[in-house]
C-alpha positions in Angstrom: 133.9 51.0 211.7 133.9 53.9 214.4 133.5 51.8 217.4 137.2 51.9 218.8 136.6 55.8 218.7 132.9 55.9 220.1 134.5 54.5 222.5 137.2 56.8 223.3 134.7 59.3 223.4 132.8 58.2 226.5 131.9 60.4 229.2 134.5 58.2 231.9 137.2 57.9 229.1 140.4 59.2 229.8 141.0 59.7 226.5 137.7 61.5 225.4 139.3 64.8 224.2 142.3 62.7 222.7 139.1 60.8 220.9 137.4 63.9 220.0 140.1 65.0 217.9 140.5 61.9 215.8 137.5 61.7 215.4 137.3 65.2 213.9 140.1 64.3 211.8 139.3 60.8 210.6 139.0 59.7 207.8 138.8 63.1 206.4 142.6 63.4 205.9 142.3 60.4 203.1 138.9 61.2 201.6 137.9 65.3 202.3 135.4 64.9 199.6 133.7 61.6 200.8 130.3 62.2 201.9 128.9 59.4 203.6 131.9 60.1 206.1 130.6 63.4 207.1 127.2 61.5 207.8 128.1 59.1 209.3 130.5 61.1 211.8 127.4 63.6 212.2 125.3 60.4 213.6 128.5 59.9 216.2 127.9 63.7 216.9 124.1 63.5 217.7 124.8 60.1 219.7 127.0 62.4 222.2 124.8 65.2 222.5 126.9 67.4 219.9 124.0 68.7 217.9 125.9 72.1 216.2 129.4 69.4 215.3 126.3 67.0 214.1 124.2 69.7 212.4 128.0 70.9 210.3 128.5 67.5 209.4 125.6 66.6 207.9 125.6 70.9 206.1 129.1 69.4 204.4 127.4 65.7 203.4 124.9 68.0 201.6 126.7 70.2 200.4 129.4 67.2 198.8 126.0 65.1 197.5 122.8 67.5 197.2 120.5 64.3 197.0 121.8 62.5 199.8 118.4 62.1 201.6 120.0 60.7 204.6 121.9 63.8 205.8 118.9 65.9 205.4 116.5 63.6 207.4 119.5 63.5 210.6 119.9 67.2 210.1 116.0 68.0 210.2 115.5 65.6 213.1 118.5 67.8 215.3 116.2 71.0 214.4 113.1 69.0 215.9 115.3 68.5 219.1 116.5 72.0 219.7 112.8 72.9 219.1 113.6 74.5 215.9 110.2 73.8 214.1 110.5 76.4 211.5 114.1 75.2 210.1 113.5 71.6 209.4 109.8 72.7 207.3 113.0 75.0 205.3 115.9 73.2 205.5 115.5 69.4 205.3 113.4 69.2 201.9 115.2 67.2 199.2 115.2 69.1 196.1 113.9 66.6 193.3 115.4 66.9 189.9 
């Protein structure tokens, strides 16, 4: 689904900035409350080392779907990579109903 956009974001791409902007806008213009889109875009941001943008997307996915385990897991993985070991234990735990 994101292959073309991922190609635009490669470090050697002449369209890197345009591709990054396109990634920020898609597919949210069509369905801004789609938690899966935020989670997927966050995963792409991880691939390109954009950890803060990824965390924001995972937070949005969790806000839209509070039981979204993948978003909690991905966010916790980033906190761990950043050495923020206190945060995963407090924020990566999915609430149980």
